[in-house]
C-alpha positions in Angstrom: 0.1 0.0 0.3 1.6 3.6 -0.8 1.0 6.8 1.0 -2.1 7.7 -1.4 -4.0 4.6 -1.0 -4.0 4.7 2.9 -5.0 8.3 2.6 -8.0 7.9 0.2 -9.0 4.5 2.0 -8.6 4.7 5.4 -7.9 8.5 6.5 -10.4 9.9 4.5 -13.1 7.7 5.6 -12.5 8.7 9.1 -12.0 12.4 8.5 -15.4 12.1 6.6 -17.0 10.0 9.4 -15.8 12.3 12.0 -17.2 15.6 10.4 -20.8 13.9 9.8 -21.4 13.0 13.2 -19.5 16.1 14.8 -21.3 18.5 12.1 -24.6 17.1 13.1 -24.0 17.8 16.9 -22.7 21.5 16.1 -25.5 22.3 13.8 -28.3 20.8 16.3 -26.5 22.8 19.0 -25.9 26.1 17.5 -28.1 26.3 14.4 -31.7 24.8 15.3 -33.4 27.4 13.3 -31.1 26.6 10.2 -32.0 22.9 10.7 -34.4 23.0 7.9 -35.1 22.1 4.2 -36.0 25.5 3.1 -38.8 24.5 1.2 -39.8 26.3 -1.8 -43.2 25.1 -2.2 -44.8 28.4 -1.9 -42.6 29.5 -5.3 -43.6 26.8 -7.5 -45.7 23.5 -7.1 -46.3 21.8 -10.5 -43.2 20.4 -11.1 -42.5 19.9 -7.3 -45.6 18.0 -6.9 -44.3 14.9 -8.8 -40.4 15.3 -9.1 -40.0 15.7 -5.1 -41.6 12.2 -4.3 -40.0 10.6 -7.3 -36.8 11.6 -6.1 -37.4 11.0 -2.4 -38.7 7.6 -2.9 -36.3 6.5 -5.1 -33.4 7.5 -2.9 -35.1 5.7 0.0 -34.7 2.5 -1.8 -31.3 3.2 -3.4 -30.3 3.8 0.5 -32.0 0.5 1.5 -30.3 -1.3 -1.5 -26.7 0.2 -0.5 -27.3 -0.7 3.6 -28.1 -4.6 2.3 -25.4 -4.8 -0.4 -22.5 -2.8 2.1 -24.0 -4.2 5.4 -24.9 -7.7 4.7 -21.9 -10.1 4.2 -22.1 -12.5 1.3 -21.9 -15.2 3.8 -25.2 -14.3 5.5 -27.1 -14.4 1.9 -25.6 -17.8 1.0 -26.8 -19.1 4.5 -30.3 -18.7 3.8 -30.2 -20.1 0.4 -30.3 -16.8 -1.8 -27.7 -17.8 -4.8 -25.7 -15.0 -6.3 -27.4 -15.2 -9.6 -30.5 -14.6 -7.6 -29.3 -11.8 -5.4 -27.6 -9.9 -8.5 -31.0 -10.3 -10.3 -32.9 -8.9 -7.2 -30.4 -6.2 -6.7 -30.0 -5.1 -10.6 -33.8 -5.1 -11.3 -35.0 -3.1 -7.7 -31.5 -0.7 -7.9 -32.4 -0.2 -11.7 -35.8 0.8 -10.9 -35.0 3.1 -7.8 -32.2 4.2 -9.7 -34.2 5.7 -12.7 -36.9 7.1 -10.6 -34.0 8.9 -8.2 -32.1 10.3 -11.2 -35.5 11.6 -13.0 -36.3 13.0 -10.1 -33.3 15.1 -9.5 -32.7 15.9 -12.9 -36.5 17.7 -12.8 -36.1 19.2 -9.0 -32.4 21.1 -10.7 -34.3 21.9 -13.9 -36.9 23.6 -11.6 -34.3 25.2 -9.4 -32.5 26.7 -12.7 -35.5 27.7 -14.4 -38.1 29.1 -12.0 -37.1 32.6 -11.2 -38.1 32.9 -7.5 -36.7 29.1 -6.7 -33.3 30.2 -8.5 -33.0 33.2 -6.4 -33.6 31.4 -3.1 -30.8 29.1 -4.2 -27.8 29.5 -1.9 -23.9 28.4 -3.0 -24.0 26.1 -0.4 -27.0 24.4 -2.1 -25.4 24.6 -5.7 -22.4 22.5 -4.0 -24.6 19.9 -2.5 -26.7 19.6 -5.8 -23.4 18.9 -7.6 -21.9 16.5 -5.3 -25.4 14.7 -4.9 -25.8 14.6 -8.8 -22.1 13.1 -9.3 -22.6 10.7 -6.3 -26.1 9.4 -7.9 -24.9 9.3 -11.3 -21.5 7.4 -10.6 -23.5 4.7 -8.7 -26.0 4.7 -11.6 -23.3 4.1 -14.2 -22.2 1.1 -12.2 -25.5 -0.5 -12.4 -25.8 0.3 -16.0 -22.1 -0.7 -16.8 -23.0 -4.2 -14.9 -26.0 -5.2 -16.4 -24.6 -4.4 -20.1 -21.4 -6.0 -19.4 -19.1 -3.2 -20.3 -17.2 -2.6 -17.1 -14.3 -4.5 -18.1 -13.0 -7.3 -16.0 -15.7 -8.3 -13.3 -15.5 -7.3 -10.1 -17.5 -8.4 -7.2 -18.3 -5.4 -5.2 -19.9 -7.7 -2.2 -15.8 -9.1 -2.1 -14.4 -6.1 -2.4 -16.2 -2.7 -1.4 -18.9 -4.0 1.0 -15.9 -5.8 3.4 -14.0 -2.3 2.8 -17.0 -0.6 4.1 -17.4 -2.8 7.2 -13.9 -2.8 8.1 -14.1 0.9 8.9 -16.8 0.3 11.4 -14.7 -2.6 12.9 -11.9 0.0 13.3 -9.8 -2.6 11.4 -9.5 -1.0 7.9 -8.4 -2.9 4.9 -7.5 -0.7 2.4 -6.2 -3.2 -0.1 -9.7 -4.3 -1.0 -10.6 -1.0 -2.5 -7.6 -1.3 -4.6 -8.9 -4.3 -6.2 -12.3 -2.8 -6.9 -13.0 -0.9 -10.3 -12.8 2.4 -10.9 -16.0 3.2 -11.1 -16.8 1.9 -7.5 -13.7 3.8 -6.4 -15.0 7.2 -7.5 -18.6 6.4 -6.6 -17.0 5.7 -3.0 -14.9 8.8 -3.0 -17.9 11.0 -4.0 -20.0 9.5 -1.2 -17.2 10.4 1.4 -17.6 13.9 0.2 -21.0 14.1 0.6 -21.3 12.8 3.8 -18.5 15.3 4.9 -20.6 18.2 3.5 -23.7 16.9 4.6 -24.3 18.4 8.2 -23.7 22.1 6.7 -26.4 21.5 3.9 -30.2 21.1 4.0 -29.7 17.3 3.9 -29.9 17.7 7.6 -33.5 17.3 7.2 -33.4 13.5 6.6 -32.9 13.0 10.3 -36.0 15.3 11.5 -38.8 13.7 12.5 -42.5 15.7 13.6 -42.7 13.6 16.6 -43.7 16.6 18.8 -46.9 16.2 17.1 -47.7 13.2 19.2 -47.2 15.1 22.3 -48.0 18.6 22.0 -51.2 19.9 23.6 -54.5 20.5 21.5 -54.9 24.3 20.3 -58.2 25.2 21.6 -59.9 28.2 19.6 -62.3 30.3 21.7 -65.1 32.2 20.3 -66.6 35.6 21.3 -69.6 34.6 19.7 -72.6 33.3 21.8 -73.1 30.7 18.9 -71.3 29.4 16.0 -73.0 29.1 12.7 -76.9 28.1 12.6 -76.1 24.8 14.5 -77.0 24.4 18.1 -74.1 24.3 20.8 -72.9 20.4 20.7 -73.3 18.6 24.1 -70.3 19.2 26.0 -69.4 22.5 24.5 -71.8 24.5 26.4 -70.7 28.2 27.3 -68.7 28.5 30.3 -67.9 31.8 31.3 -66.7 34.1 28.6 -66.1 31.0 26.0 -66.4 27.7 25.1 -64.7 24.5 26.7 
């Protein structure tokens, strides 16, 4: 292993992971009001109405596929009787559909952001960088799938024997950079772009991925009171008789 390979496949992953975790903690503590998608729905809805679900559902299934492909060892799928051919067909079939949906949705979202005046005006340099890195990462991943299906990737390399064990070795704190040197160039570029994406993630609108409206389940009801003795033409419902100056 030379110095460049160690920097790329050992040092860079840990630096990216540290920035990803530390950046989210910093952002949550010091920029809670900036923890938002900065939605542009008020500016334009027609394109957003179908492009946003297409992208988000597509990227969700892409993420699930990556978790399964990178996180589940090949020996586990062999143990349950899933042959490599069946696994490959399932991964390519679902991955291709999810990837196409993601790419098309992202393309329309970028087109919308570039051509709709108010949306473009609300786009920051931070957003442009995020979209560029995200687009490169997705396109590189999709190209690996397409080249694999067409058999144009050159000498076949099973990512489940190279990229996947390298990925898991990072979290085992026993990195094996030599595995990535055996992977194809397309997989290497995809991994590098993903590491860059994770490094900038906490400082972009992508933080909304870790947001959930759990407060809606515990917040108190909003009670509206009226000064009118009767609302509309209907009689007062039982249990809502006026008490004092309002309704209960």
